[in-house]
BALO-440838 format. One record per residue (C-alpha): residue in three letters; z, x, y. Coordinates in steps of 0.25 Angstrom, whole numbers, plus 5000, padded with zeros to 4 digits. Each point is the difference from the previous one (the first is absolute). Example, Ala and Ser with C-alpha at 12.3 -4.5 7.8 and 13.67 -1.06 7.14 Angstrom:
<recs>
ala503150494982 ser499850065014 
</recs>
This chain:
<recs>
met498049724966 pro500950115000 phe501349984993 ser501349975008 arg501050044990 ile500350004985 cys501349994993 leu500050024985 gln501149944993 thr500550004985 ala501149964992 asp499950134991 ser500450085012 met500550124991 val498750024993 val499149985012 gly500950085009 ala499950124990 leu498549995000 tyr500050005016 arg500950125000 arg499050084991 ile498949975010 trp500850035012 arg500950114994 arg499350105010 tyr500449915011 ala501349944998 ser500849964987 val500449875005 arg499849864995 arg499449945013 tyr498850065007 thr499449955013 cys498650045004 his499549985014 ser498549965002 asp499450005013 val498949904997 ser500949885000 pro500449895010 arg501450005005 gly500849874999 arg500749914991 cys500950124996 gly501349924999 ser499849974985 thr499850154997 val501250045008 gln500849904992 leu499450054987 leu500450155003 ala501449965005 gln500349964986 ala501050084991 ala499250094991 asp500549934987 ser499549875005 pro499049934990 thr499149975012 ala500150145007 pro498550065001 leu499750124992 leu498950035010 ala499849955014 leu498850035009 val500449985014 asp499150005012 his500450125008 asn500149925013 ala501149924994 val500950125000 glu500649995013 pro501450055004 ser500549855000 glu499649994985 ala501250084995 ala499849944986 leu498650054999 gln500450145005 glu501150014990 asn499149974988 val498850095004 val500050124991 ala498650065004 met498949975009 ile498550024995 asp498950015011 his498650014997 his499750105010 asp499950144997 val500950045012 leu501249915003 pro499749925013 glu500950065011 ala500749865002 arg500550004986 arg500750145001 ser501149945008 thr500449914989 val499850094988 ser501550045001 ala500349864995 phe499350024987 ala500450094988 val498650044998 asp498750005008 ile498750014993 pro498850015010 gly498649994994 pro499150024992 ala499049965011 val499449874995 gly499449895008 ser500949894995 cys501550014996 cys499649894989 thr499350124993 leu501350074999 val500749874995 ser498949984990 gln500250144995 leu501449974997 trp499749884992 gln499050084992 glu501050114997 leu501049894996 ser499049944991 arg499750144994 ile501450044997 thr500349864993 ala498750014992 asn499549885008 leu501249924997 val500249985015 glu498849965008 pro499849945014 pro499749854999 val498649965003 ala500449945013 leu500650135005 ser498850084996 cys499249905008 leu500950025012 leu500050154999 leu498550004999 gly499849915012 ala500850105008 val499450134995 ala498649945002 val500249955014 asp500850135004 thr498850094995 thr498949905003 ala499750004985 cys499950155000 asp498850005008 thr499350144998 ala499850025015 leu501549995002 phe500450104989 gly501150095006 ile500249915012 arg500449874994 trp500250044985 ser500150114990 ser499850024985 pro501349934996 asp499649885008 lys498749984992 glu500750034987 met501049895002 gln499049905006 ala499250024987 ala501249984991 leu500549885008 trp498749944999 gly499950024985 arg501349924999 ala499749895010 glu498549984998 thr500249894989 phe500949925010 leu499250035013 gly498650014994 arg499849855002 asn500050025015 phe499850145003 ser498950094993 ser500650135005 pro501150075009 glu498950005011 ala499949854999 ile501549995002 val499950085013 arg498949915005 ala500849874997 phe501250075007 gly499250035012 arg499649855001 ile501449965001 lys500550125008 phe499049975011 asp500149855000 ile500649985014 pro500549854999 arg500650034986 gln500750135005 leu500549935013 ser500649884992 leu501050104994 gly500650025014 leu500150125009 pro501350054995 ala499450014985 leu498850075005 met500750105008 arg500850044987 ala498949994990 asp499650145001 tyr501150075009 lys500650135001 ser501050065009 phe500150155005 val501250075006 tyr499650115011 ser501150105003 asp500450045014 val499049935008 cys500550035014 gly501450024994 glu500149884991 asp499549964987 leu498949895000 lys499649914989 val498649935000 gly499549894991 phe498550004997 gly499549864995 ala498650004994 leu499349875001 thr498649944995 val499949905011 pro499450055013 leu501150035011 ser499049945010 val500149874992 ile501550005000 leu500250055014 his498949905005 val499250115007 pro498849955008 gly498650064998 cys500250064986 arg498849974992 leu500349924987 arg499349904991 gln500149855003 arg501049984989 glu500950115005 glu499949955014 ala500549864995 ala501250074993 gly500350085013 ser500049875008 thr501650005000 asn500650115008 leu501050074990 arg500450115010 gly501449945001 ala500149994985 phe499650154999 ala501050045010 ser501149924993 ala499750064987 ala500050145006 ala501449965007 thr500549964986 leu499650134994 ile500650085012 glu501349934998 glu500150014985 gln499650144998 asn500450065013 leu498650045005 gly499650055013 val498549974999 val499249914991 val498550044998 gly499049894995 leu498750054993 ser498949914996 thr498850024992 tyr498949904999 pro498550004997 arg499249965012 pro498449985001 ala499350135003 asp499350025013 asp498750014993 gly500249874992 gly500050084987 gly501249954994 asp501550025003 val500850135005 leu501550024999 glu500749985014 arg501450055002 gln500949965012 met501450045004 ala501149935008 leu501450055004 ile501249945004 gly501450065002 lys501350015008 lys499850005015 ala500850135001 leu498950064991 gln498849955008 tyr499750145005 leu499950054985 ile499149894996 glu499050035012 gly500150144997 ala499849984985 ile498849915002 ala499350105010 tyr500250114989 val499549934988 thr498949935006 arg499450125007 glu498749994992 val499949855003 pro499049955011 ser500749865001 gly501249995010 val501349944998 met500349865003 val501449955004 leu500349864995 lys501149925004 thr500749914989 val499949855002 gln501349955005 asp500049864994 gln499850064986 gln501250095000 pro501149964990 thr501449965004 gly501250074995 cys500250144996 ala498650044999 ser499849945014 ser501150095006 val499350134994 leu498649965005 glu500650005014 thr500250154998 leu498650034995 thr498850055007 asp498749925001 val499050024989 phe499150135002 phe498649974993 val498950094996 ser498849924996 gln499350114992 ile500550134994 pro499250094990 val499849944986 lys500650134995 tyr501349975007 ser500749934988 arg501550005001 lys500050134991 val499250075010 leu500549945013 glu501550024997 pro499950155000 arg499449995014 phe501249925005 arg500950114993 gln499350115007 tyr500249935014 phe501549984997 ala500150144995 ser499450055013 leu501149925008 ser501050074992 arg499550145003 thr499949965015 his501449965001 ala500550124991 pro501150085008 
</recs>
């Protein structure tokens, strides 16, 4: 699975620090470097905050920390203070990052690759080269990076070249497989086999639901800031799930296999709203967008086809924005929008409960085009919000 974060520590800090300075001299001549990866799940960042908050001469202070970009929130001052650069694996820095760039000494978008772990692997390769292979990544780390690159790029599927991966991805996948094959070969015959095994876990609904809705909502999550939306900045969180939203929201009439129907017998609509409420409160979001991808039986019975679904929930004051955004981004969608009320007896008590009282019902779209991944869909939201900015311009 994609790595969460890696902190490299060494007692010989002066030597290794010098090596890292050689690698990063064109970026920043500092001892500590933080790289942001957008393939990693958010959560459990407390230990990372504590590590980065240590004095620079502490024997346990990390030389290199790879931090989930979603963990760098305004409240995480210790992380903000120690980040010296941001690496993004898109050739053009996403609009949402630009508002935070001023917090970093150096901003390095690109090169355009399918997986940020490709860039991490290139850094390890360079470190090995300048140390004459004295410093090499542990086999376990190579396996971890290989899994991320293979899954992110669908094992560099030829049909997806230029869409999901580029040449550096394939080069690093081959290099990582060369280091990890001896260890993984007993269970996996190729990177493609890793992708197939990951898919079995990824789409195992009971197994995924056992993690809980809060974890699922954060497992593949990104937030974006839209400026001057009707005179205000709007922050929207996008969570990608591999459990059909129709199962989570207990939507009647959606066709599923018997196993999925059994998994969906429990109405998790209240849990979904609660998880969204927690995100909204923690990250000062206005809206949460849930996107699910899942293989369903094809109409002609000839195997499975991917099905995408979407659900939105947000602050009641922004309901008009939610309704407008859905109408804008689903103009090509034949199926209508369902408004689903949350289940009252499943709503939590305490702080999250008070936030829930300020939220809308759940707006659910049972089918959106397969091409509407988050990468494709988010710019459509951006276009809609930008049109509102122009409409309200003086």
